C-alpha positions as CSV (number, residue, x, y, z in Angstrom):
1,M,4.1,-14.9,5.0
2,R,5.4,-11.4,5.8
3,L,3.8,-8.4,4.0
4,L,5.2,-4.9,3.5
5,L,2.6,-2.2,2.6
6,M,3.4,1.3,1.3
7,S,1.8,4.0,-0.8
8,D,2.3,7.6,-2.1
9,T,6.0,7.6,-2.3
10,H,6.0,10.6,-4.7
11,L,9.7,10.4,-5.6
12,P,11.6,12.5,-6.3
13,K,9.1,15.3,-5.5
14,R,8.5,14.7,-1.8
15,A,11.9,12.9,-1.0
16,K,14.9,12.0,-3.1
17,V,15.0,8.3,-2.0
18,L,13.0,5.9,0.0
19,P,13.8,5.9,3.7
20,E,16.4,3.4,4.8
21,P,14.2,1.7,7.4
22,L,11.7,1.0,4.7
23,L,14.4,-0.3,2.3
24,A,15.6,-2.6,5.1
25,E,12.2,-4.2,5.2
26,L,12.3,-5.2,1.5
27,P,14.4,-8.4,1.8
28,R,12.3,-9.5,4.8
29,A,9.0,-9.3,2.9
30,D,7.5,-12.2,1.0
31,V,5.1,-9.7,-0.7
32,V,5.4,-6.0,-1.1
33,F,2.3,-3.9,-1.8
34,H,2.4,-0.4,-3.3
35,A,-0.9,1.5,-3.6
36,G,0.1,4.1,-6.2
37,D,1.4,7.6,-6.6
38,W,5.0,6.5,-7.4
39,V,5.5,9.6,-9.6
40,D,8.8,8.2,-11.0
41,T,9.6,4.9,-12.7
42,P,13.0,4.3,-11.0
43,T,11.1,3.6,-7.7
44,L,9.0,1.0,-9.5
45,D,12.3,-0.5,-11.0
46,L,13.9,-0.5,-7.5
47,L,10.9,-2.3,-5.9
48,E,10.6,-4.8,-8.8
49,S,14.3,-5.7,-8.4
50,R,14.4,-6.0,-4.6
51,S,11.0,-7.5,-3.9
52,A,10.3,-11.3,-3.9
53,R,6.8,-10.4,-5.2
54,L,5.4,-6.9,-5.9
55,V,1.6,-6.3,-6.0
56,A,1.1,-2.7,-7.2
57,V,-1.1,-0.1,-8.9
58,Y,-0.8,3.3,-10.4
59,G,-2.2,6.4,-8.7
60,N,-3.6,9.7,-9.8
61,N,-0.2,11.4,-9.9
62,D,1.4,8.7,-12.1
63,G,2.0,9.4,-15.7
64,P,1.7,7.3,-18.9
65,E,4.9,5.3,-18.4
66,L,3.8,4.0,-15.0
67,R,0.2,3.5,-16.2
68,A,1.5,1.4,-19.0
69,R,3.3,-0.9,-16.5
70,L,0.7,-1.0,-13.7
71,P,-3.0,-1.7,-13.4
72,E,-5.6,0.5,-11.7
73,V,-6.6,-2.4,-9.5
74,A,-4.4,-5.4,-8.6
75,R,-5.4,-8.6,-7.0
76,A,-3.5,-11.5,-5.3
77,E,-4.5,-14.5,-3.3
78,L,-2.0,-15.0,-0.5
79,G,-2.2,-17.8,2.1
80,G,-5.9,-18.2,1.6
81,L,-6.8,-14.5,1.7
82,R,-8.0,-12.5,-1.3
83,F,-6.1,-9.1,-1.5
84,G,-6.8,-6.1,-3.6
85,V,-4.9,-2.9,-4.2
86,V,-6.3,0.4,-5.4
87,H,-5.1,3.9,-5.1
88,E,-8.3,5.9,-4.4
89,T,-11.3,5.0,-2.4
90,G,-13.1,8.3,-2.1
91,A,-14.0,10.2,1.0
92,A,-13.4,8.8,4.5
93,Q,-17.1,8.9,5.3
94,G,-18.8,5.8,4.0
95,R,-15.5,4.3,2.8
96,E,-16.2,0.8,4.3
97,A,-19.6,0.4,2.7
98,R,-18.5,1.8,-0.6
99,C,-15.4,-0.5,-0.8
100,A,-17.4,-3.5,0.4
101,A,-19.8,-2.9,-2.4
102,R,-17.1,-2.4,-5.0
103,F,-14.9,-5.3,-3.9
104,P,-17.3,-8.0,-2.6
105,D,-14.8,-10.8,-3.5
106,L,-11.9,-9.5,-1.4
107,D,-10.8,-10.1,2.2
108,V,-8.3,-7.2,2.4
109,L,-8.1,-4.0,0.4
110,V,-4.9,-2.0,0.5
111,F,-5.3,1.6,-0.6
112,G,-3.5,5.0,-0.7
113,H,-4.1,8.5,-1.9
114,S,-4.9,10.3,1.5
115,H,-1.5,9.8,3.1
116,I,-3.5,9.0,6.2
117,P,-3.0,5.6,7.9
118,W,-6.2,3.6,8.0
119,D,-7.2,0.3,9.5
120,T,-10.9,-0.6,9.6
121,T,-13.2,-3.5,8.8
122,A,-16.4,-3.2,6.9
123,A,-19.6,-4.8,8.0
124,T,-19.0,-7.5,5.4
125,G,-15.6,-8.4,6.9
126,L,-13.5,-6.6,4.3
127,R,-10.4,-5.2,6.0
128,L,-9.3,-1.8,4.7
129,L,-5.6,-0.8,5.2
130,N,-3.9,2.4,4.2
131,P,-0.2,2.5,5.1
132,G,0.1,6.3,4.8
133,S,3.2,7.6,3.1
134,P,6.8,6.9,3.9
135,T,7.9,10.2,2.3
136,D,5.1,12.8,2.5
137,R,3.3,13.0,5.9
138,R,1.1,15.9,4.9
139,R,-0.9,16.7,8.0
140,Q,0.1,13.5,9.9
141,P,2.7,13.6,12.7
142,Y,4.9,11.0,11.0
143,C,5.7,9.4,7.6
144,T,4.6,5.7,7.8
145,Y,4.4,2.3,6.3
146,M,2.8,-1.0,7.4
147,T,3.8,-4.6,7.9
148,A,1.6,-7.6,8.4
149,T,1.7,-11.4,8.4
150,V,-0.6,-13.9,6.7
151,D,-0.8,-17.1,8.7
152,A,-3.2,-20.0,8.2
153,G,-5.7,-17.9,6.3
154,A,-5.6,-15.0,8.8
155,L,-4.1,-11.5,8.6
156,T,-2.1,-10.9,11.8
157,D,0.6,-8.8,13.3
158,I,-0.5,-5.6,11.5
159,A,1.9,-2.9,12.5
160,L,2.0,0.8,11.5
161,H,5.7,1.9,11.5
162,R,6.6,5.5,12.1
163,L,9.6,6.8,10.3
164,P,12.0,9.3,12.0
165,R,11.3,12.9,11.3
166,H,14.0,14.8,9.3
């Protein structure tokens, strides 16, 4: 099962459209994750229409229309793994322990907010993934997104993809 992970698209404020390499991944993904800060509803409509399955949440920059359509926390069991999605996880320091305490029933937590790619594992075994942002790199050298595979109850082939600079 192929996964596509993104967050913090901030359209149309940070970019006018999603980058073409990211859009090209949509038909290849069995499940698409978006960890919030869409900003506009057309991006949600686009991902809903082009994704085989979308697991998504709202972020702190999302208004009432998006909050009416999306939860603060989303969960999905995929290939024997328990996934969660949330926008904010607080400061980087202590993140693993904080998230492990908040989400003891998960195997993988996808989060956003910082625009900083993140891949760590808490002492409990909870895997924390932040795909960065495909449209707003902030202080990062590149805009990014992630792909991964779920196979036989394991998360494999996790890749951070850098997008071309414009």
